[in-house]
mmCIF file of the C-alpha atoms, coordinates in Angstrom:
data_MODEL
# 
_entry.id   MODEL 
# 
loop_
_atom_site.group_PDB 
_atom_site.id 
_atom_site.type_symbol 
_atom_site.label_atom_id 
_atom_site.label_alt_id 
_atom_site.label_comp_id 
_atom_site.label_asym_id 
_atom_site.label_entity_id 
_atom_site.label_seq_id 
_atom_site.pdbx_PDB_ins_code 
_atom_site.Cartn_x 
_atom_site.Cartn_y 
_atom_site.Cartn_z 
_atom_site.occupancy 
_atom_site.B_iso_or_equiv 
_atom_site.pdbx_formal_charge 
_atom_site.auth_seq_id 
_atom_site.auth_comp_id 
_atom_site.auth_asym_id 
_atom_site.auth_atom_id 
_atom_site.pdbx_PDB_model_num 
ATOM 1   C CA . UNK A 1 1   ? -40.587 -15.721 -23.695 1.00 0.00 ? 1   UNK A CA 1 
ATOM 2   C CA . UNK A 1 2   ? -40.775 -13.974 -27.052 1.00 0.00 ? 2   UNK A CA 1 
ATOM 3   C CA . UNK A 1 3   ? -37.906 -14.373 -29.455 1.00 0.00 ? 3   UNK A CA 1 
ATOM 4   C CA . UNK A 1 4   ? -36.320 -11.229 -30.851 1.00 0.00 ? 4   UNK A CA 1 
ATOM 5   C CA . UNK A 1 5   ? -35.146 -11.216 -34.449 1.00 0.00 ? 5   UNK A CA 1 
ATOM 6   C CA . UNK A 1 6   ? -32.820 -8.719  -36.105 1.00 0.00 ? 6   UNK A CA 1 
ATOM 7   C CA . UNK A 1 7   ? -33.987 -6.444  -38.885 1.00 0.00 ? 7   UNK A CA 1 
ATOM 8   C CA . UNK A 1 8   ? -31.488 -8.160  -41.174 1.00 0.00 ? 8   UNK A CA 1 
ATOM 9   C CA . UNK A 1 9   ? -33.033 -11.557 -40.441 1.00 0.00 ? 9   UNK A CA 1 
ATOM 10  C CA . UNK A 1 10  ? -36.520 -10.153 -41.035 1.00 0.00 ? 10  UNK A CA 1 
ATOM 11  C CA . UNK A 1 11  ? -35.417 -8.781  -44.400 1.00 0.00 ? 11  UNK A CA 1 
ATOM 12  C CA . UNK A 1 12  ? -33.954 -12.166 -45.332 1.00 0.00 ? 12  UNK A CA 1 
ATOM 13  C CA . UNK A 1 13  ? -37.282 -13.838 -44.476 1.00 0.00 ? 13  UNK A CA 1 
ATOM 14  C CA . UNK A 1 14  ? -39.321 -11.604 -46.796 1.00 0.00 ? 14  UNK A CA 1 
ATOM 15  C CA . UNK A 1 15  ? -38.785 -14.053 -49.649 1.00 0.00 ? 15  UNK A CA 1 
ATOM 16  C CA . UNK A 1 16  ? -40.410 -16.764 -47.528 1.00 0.00 ? 16  UNK A CA 1 
ATOM 17  C CA . UNK A 1 17  ? -44.122 -16.740 -48.305 1.00 0.00 ? 17  UNK A CA 1 
ATOM 18  C CA . UNK A 1 18  ? -44.885 -18.364 -44.949 1.00 0.00 ? 18  UNK A CA 1 
ATOM 19  C CA . UNK A 1 19  ? -43.761 -15.443 -42.763 1.00 0.00 ? 19  UNK A CA 1 
ATOM 20  C CA . UNK A 1 20  ? -46.396 -12.934 -41.644 1.00 0.00 ? 20  UNK A CA 1 
ATOM 21  C CA . UNK A 1 21  ? -45.243 -9.432  -40.723 1.00 0.00 ? 21  UNK A CA 1 
ATOM 22  C CA . UNK A 1 22  ? -47.598 -7.649  -38.329 1.00 0.00 ? 22  UNK A CA 1 
ATOM 23  C CA . UNK A 1 23  ? -47.052 -3.887  -38.079 1.00 0.00 ? 23  UNK A CA 1 
ATOM 24  C CA . UNK A 1 24  ? -48.654 -2.555  -34.889 1.00 0.00 ? 24  UNK A CA 1 
ATOM 25  C CA . UNK A 1 25  ? -48.130 1.161   -35.620 1.00 0.00 ? 25  UNK A CA 1 
ATOM 26  C CA . UNK A 1 26  ? -50.994 3.543   -36.305 1.00 0.00 ? 26  UNK A CA 1 
ATOM 27  C CA . UNK A 1 27  ? -52.480 3.542   -39.847 1.00 0.00 ? 27  UNK A CA 1 
ATOM 28  C CA . UNK A 1 28  ? -50.901 6.900   -40.761 1.00 0.00 ? 28  UNK A CA 1 
ATOM 29  C CA . UNK A 1 29  ? -47.420 5.664   -39.887 1.00 0.00 ? 29  UNK A CA 1 
ATOM 30  C CA . UNK A 1 30  ? -48.079 2.410   -41.739 1.00 0.00 ? 30  UNK A CA 1 
ATOM 31  C CA . UNK A 1 31  ? -49.230 4.306   -44.869 1.00 0.00 ? 31  UNK A CA 1 
ATOM 32  C CA . UNK A 1 32  ? -46.034 6.398   -44.926 1.00 0.00 ? 32  UNK A CA 1 
ATOM 33  C CA . UNK A 1 33  ? -43.899 3.266   -45.155 1.00 0.00 ? 33  UNK A CA 1 
ATOM 34  C CA . UNK A 1 34  ? -43.957 -0.339  -44.002 1.00 0.00 ? 34  UNK A CA 1 
ATOM 35  C CA . UNK A 1 35  ? -42.167 -3.622  -44.536 1.00 0.00 ? 35  UNK A CA 1 
ATOM 36  C CA . UNK A 1 36  ? -43.308 -5.131  -47.850 1.00 0.00 ? 36  UNK A CA 1 
ATOM 37  C CA . UNK A 1 37  ? -46.250 -7.459  -47.356 1.00 0.00 ? 37  UNK A CA 1 
ATOM 38  C CA . UNK A 1 38  ? -46.913 -6.394  -43.757 1.00 0.00 ? 38  UNK A CA 1 
ATOM 39  C CA . UNK A 1 39  ? -50.420 -6.232  -42.369 1.00 0.00 ? 39  UNK A CA 1 
ATOM 40  C CA . UNK A 1 40  ? -51.405 -3.319  -40.155 1.00 0.00 ? 40  UNK A CA 1 
ATOM 41  C CA . UNK A 1 41  ? -53.099 -4.045  -36.845 1.00 0.00 ? 41  UNK A CA 1 
ATOM 42  C CA . UNK A 1 42  ? -52.525 -1.135  -34.465 1.00 0.00 ? 42  UNK A CA 1 
ATOM 43  C CA . UNK A 1 43  ? -51.586 -2.271  -30.956 1.00 0.00 ? 43  UNK A CA 1 
ATOM 44  C CA . UNK A 1 44  ? -54.749 -0.723  -29.529 1.00 0.00 ? 44  UNK A CA 1 
ATOM 45  C CA . UNK A 1 45  ? -56.874 -2.773  -31.954 1.00 0.00 ? 45  UNK A CA 1 
ATOM 46  C CA . UNK A 1 46  ? -54.997 -6.048  -31.645 1.00 0.00 ? 46  UNK A CA 1 
ATOM 47  C CA . UNK A 1 47  ? -57.130 -7.673  -28.899 1.00 0.00 ? 47  UNK A CA 1 
ATOM 48  C CA . UNK A 1 48  ? -60.362 -7.051  -30.803 1.00 0.00 ? 48  UNK A CA 1 
ATOM 49  C CA . UNK A 1 49  ? -59.014 -7.874  -34.280 1.00 0.00 ? 49  UNK A CA 1 
ATOM 50  C CA . UNK A 1 50  ? -56.761 -10.836 -33.567 1.00 0.00 ? 50  UNK A CA 1 
ATOM 51  C CA . UNK A 1 51  ? -59.424 -13.332 -34.660 1.00 0.00 ? 51  UNK A CA 1 
ATOM 52  C CA . UNK A 1 52  ? -59.816 -11.660 -38.084 1.00 0.00 ? 52  UNK A CA 1 
ATOM 53  C CA . UNK A 1 53  ? -56.684 -13.365 -39.380 1.00 0.00 ? 53  UNK A CA 1 
ATOM 54  C CA . UNK A 1 54  ? -55.563 -16.852 -40.181 1.00 0.00 ? 54  UNK A CA 1 
ATOM 55  C CA . UNK A 1 55  ? -52.229 -17.058 -38.399 1.00 0.00 ? 55  UNK A CA 1 
ATOM 56  C CA . UNK A 1 56  ? -49.352 -18.978 -39.936 1.00 0.00 ? 56  UNK A CA 1 
ATOM 57  C CA . UNK A 1 57  ? -46.387 -20.833 -38.552 1.00 0.00 ? 57  UNK A CA 1 
ATOM 58  C CA . UNK A 1 58  ? -44.052 -17.818 -38.501 1.00 0.00 ? 58  UNK A CA 1 
ATOM 59  C CA . UNK A 1 59  ? -45.076 -14.350 -37.333 1.00 0.00 ? 59  UNK A CA 1 
ATOM 60  C CA . UNK A 1 60  ? -42.875 -11.282 -36.866 1.00 0.00 ? 60  UNK A CA 1 
ATOM 61  C CA . UNK A 1 61  ? -44.255 -8.221  -35.068 1.00 0.00 ? 61  UNK A CA 1 
ATOM 62  C CA . UNK A 1 62  ? -42.838 -4.776  -35.887 1.00 0.00 ? 62  UNK A CA 1 
ATOM 63  C CA . UNK A 1 63  ? -43.207 -1.448  -34.051 1.00 0.00 ? 63  UNK A CA 1 
ATOM 64  C CA . UNK A 1 64  ? -41.304 1.870   -33.945 1.00 0.00 ? 64  UNK A CA 1 
ATOM 65  C CA . UNK A 1 65  ? -38.450 0.827   -31.610 1.00 0.00 ? 65  UNK A CA 1 
ATOM 66  C CA . UNK A 1 66  ? -38.900 -2.875  -30.854 1.00 0.00 ? 66  UNK A CA 1 
ATOM 67  C CA . UNK A 1 67  ? -40.536 -2.571  -27.419 1.00 0.00 ? 67  UNK A CA 1 
ATOM 68  C CA . UNK A 1 68  ? -44.315 -2.719  -27.827 1.00 0.00 ? 68  UNK A CA 1 
ATOM 69  C CA . UNK A 1 69  ? -43.855 -5.447  -30.437 1.00 0.00 ? 69  UNK A CA 1 
ATOM 70  C CA . UNK A 1 70  ? -42.706 -7.759  -27.641 1.00 0.00 ? 70  UNK A CA 1 
ATOM 71  C CA . UNK A 1 71  ? -46.027 -7.280  -25.835 1.00 0.00 ? 71  UNK A CA 1 
ATOM 72  C CA . UNK A 1 72  ? -47.974 -7.721  -29.084 1.00 0.00 ? 72  UNK A CA 1 
ATOM 73  C CA . UNK A 1 73  ? -46.079 -10.940 -29.865 1.00 0.00 ? 73  UNK A CA 1 
ATOM 74  C CA . UNK A 1 74  ? -46.959 -12.273 -26.412 1.00 0.00 ? 74  UNK A CA 1 
ATOM 75  C CA . UNK A 1 75  ? -50.614 -11.426 -27.005 1.00 0.00 ? 75  UNK A CA 1 
ATOM 76  C CA . UNK A 1 76  ? -50.630 -13.138 -30.413 1.00 0.00 ? 76  UNK A CA 1 
ATOM 77  C CA . UNK A 1 77  ? -48.914 -16.226 -28.980 1.00 0.00 ? 77  UNK A CA 1 
ATOM 78  C CA . UNK A 1 78  ? -51.619 -16.520 -26.302 1.00 0.00 ? 78  UNK A CA 1 
ATOM 79  C CA . UNK A 1 79  ? -54.426 -16.553 -28.876 1.00 0.00 ? 79  UNK A CA 1 
ATOM 80  C CA . UNK A 1 80  ? -55.887 -20.057 -29.214 1.00 0.00 ? 80  UNK A CA 1 
ATOM 81  C CA . UNK A 1 81  ? -56.104 -19.893 -33.027 1.00 0.00 ? 81  UNK A CA 1 
ATOM 82  C CA . UNK A 1 82  ? -52.299 -19.612 -33.223 1.00 0.00 ? 82  UNK A CA 1 
ATOM 83  C CA . UNK A 1 83  ? -50.584 -22.991 -33.439 1.00 0.00 ? 83  UNK A CA 1 
ATOM 84  C CA . UNK A 1 84  ? -48.654 -24.032 -30.335 1.00 0.00 ? 84  UNK A CA 1 
ATOM 85  C CA . UNK A 1 85  ? -45.549 -24.604 -32.446 1.00 0.00 ? 85  UNK A CA 1 
ATOM 86  C CA . UNK A 1 86  ? -45.769 -21.257 -34.276 1.00 0.00 ? 86  UNK A CA 1 
ATOM 87  C CA . UNK A 1 87  ? -42.618 -19.140 -34.195 1.00 0.00 ? 87  UNK A CA 1 
ATOM 88  C CA . UNK A 1 88  ? -43.603 -15.654 -33.020 1.00 0.00 ? 88  UNK A CA 1 
ATOM 89  C CA . UNK A 1 89  ? -40.923 -12.988 -32.820 1.00 0.00 ? 89  UNK A CA 1 
ATOM 90  C CA . UNK A 1 90  ? -40.475 -9.285  -32.197 1.00 0.00 ? 90  UNK A CA 1 
ATOM 91  C CA . UNK A 1 91  ? -38.313 -7.292  -34.617 1.00 0.00 ? 91  UNK A CA 1 
ATOM 92  C CA . UNK A 1 92  ? -35.485 -5.970  -32.443 1.00 0.00 ? 92  UNK A CA 1 
ATOM 93  C CA . UNK A 1 93  ? -34.912 -2.250  -32.897 1.00 0.00 ? 93  UNK A CA 1 
ATOM 94  C CA . UNK A 1 94  ? -38.181 -1.840  -34.779 1.00 0.00 ? 94  UNK A CA 1 
ATOM 95  C CA . UNK A 1 95  ? -38.487 0.552   -37.688 1.00 0.00 ? 95  UNK A CA 1 
ATOM 96  C CA . UNK A 1 96  ? -35.786 2.726   -36.099 1.00 0.00 ? 96  UNK A CA 1 
ATOM 97  C CA . UNK A 1 97  ? -33.248 0.063   -37.146 1.00 0.00 ? 97  UNK A CA 1 
ATOM 98  C CA . UNK A 1 98  ? -34.922 -1.027  -40.413 1.00 0.00 ? 98  UNK A CA 1 
ATOM 99  C CA . UNK A 1 99  ? -32.749 -0.264  -43.461 1.00 0.00 ? 99  UNK A CA 1 
ATOM 100 C CA . UNK A 1 100 ? -34.675 -2.349  -45.969 1.00 0.00 ? 100 UNK A CA 1 
ATOM 101 C CA . UNK A 1 101 ? -37.216 -1.418  -48.596 1.00 0.00 ? 101 UNK A CA 1 
ATOM 102 C CA . UNK A 1 102 ? -40.504 0.149   -47.542 1.00 0.00 ? 102 UNK A CA 1 
ATOM 103 C CA . UNK A 1 103 ? -43.890 0.009   -49.257 1.00 0.00 ? 103 UNK A CA 1 
ATOM 104 C CA . UNK A 1 104 ? -46.155 3.024   -49.097 1.00 0.00 ? 104 UNK A CA 1 
ATOM 105 C CA . UNK A 1 105 ? -49.916 3.393   -49.445 1.00 0.00 ? 105 UNK A CA 1 
ATOM 106 C CA . UNK A 1 106 ? -51.093 5.425   -52.399 1.00 0.00 ? 106 UNK A CA 1 
# 
């Protein structure tokens, strides 16, 4: 079971250097605006790129509406390089509900 976390809680966690935000949207969407500090791994690339990262203790997955991020969080949690006690969550409502600051790619 993947935990869901509100956009407000995600925004509050941005000051915590230990949280990793994984944005699974396509690169063009990511470039137009993403949660500050997020890394972009499109959902279609996630299985082949999951071992490129050193996963921390707290991971939040973000997508457009908070649905595909649940599947991505399950996939990340099943990866053996992710600690068994890692907290992996899906951002409920996705970017549709995000009211916080966005970074853009130049």
